[in-house]
C-alpha positions in Angstrom: -100.1 -53.9 -113.7 -101.1 -50.3 -113.8 -99.7 -47.7 -111.5 -98.8 -44.0 -111.6 -95.9 -44.7 -113.9 -98.0 -46.5 -116.5 -98.7 -50.1 -117.6 -96.2 -52.8 -116.8 -96.1 -56.6 -117.1 -96.4 -58.6 -114.0 -92.9 -60.1 -113.3 -94.3 -63.5 -112.6 -95.8 -63.6 -116.2 -92.4 -62.8 -117.6 -90.9 -65.7 -115.8 -93.6 -68.1 -117.2 -92.7 -67.0 -120.7 -88.9 -67.3 -120.1 -89.4 -70.8 -118.5 -91.7 -72.0 -121.3 -90.3 -75.3 -122.8 -89.3 -75.0 -126.5 -92.2 -75.8 -128.7 -91.9 -79.1 -130.6 -95.0 -79.1 -132.8 -97.0 -76.6 -134.8 -99.7 -76.6 -132.1 -97.2 -75.8 -129.4 -95.8 -72.9 -131.5 -99.3 -71.5 -131.8 -99.9 -71.8 -128.1 -96.6 -70.0 -127.3 -97.2 -67.3 -129.8 -100.7 -66.8 -128.4 -99.3 -66.3 -124.9 -96.3 -64.2 -126.0 -98.5 -62.1 -128.3 -100.6 -61.0 -125.4 -97.5 -59.1 -124.2 -96.3 -57.9 -127.7 -96.7 -54.3 -126.7 -93.9 -54.8 -124.2 -91.6 -56.7 -126.5 -89.7 -54.5 -128.9 -89.6 -56.0 -132.4 -92.1 -58.7 -131.5 -93.4 -59.1 -135.1 -89.8 -59.6 -136.4 -89.0 -62.1 -133.7 -92.3 -64.1 -134.2 -92.4 -64.0 -138.0 -90.1 -67.0 -138.6 -92.2 -69.1 -136.1 -95.5 -68.5 -137.9 -96.9 -71.4 -139.8 
């Protein structure tokens, strides 16, 4: 979302990531990282958080 204060993440999108079921396979990990990676600019330290999950 863009407004006079800048760019912000839609709160409903944050909820979908928070409610995402824990990945159980390499494919599910890739899917989650793809979704979360879209918002990496808003997640401080995203690369450090995601690094252990990369296959």
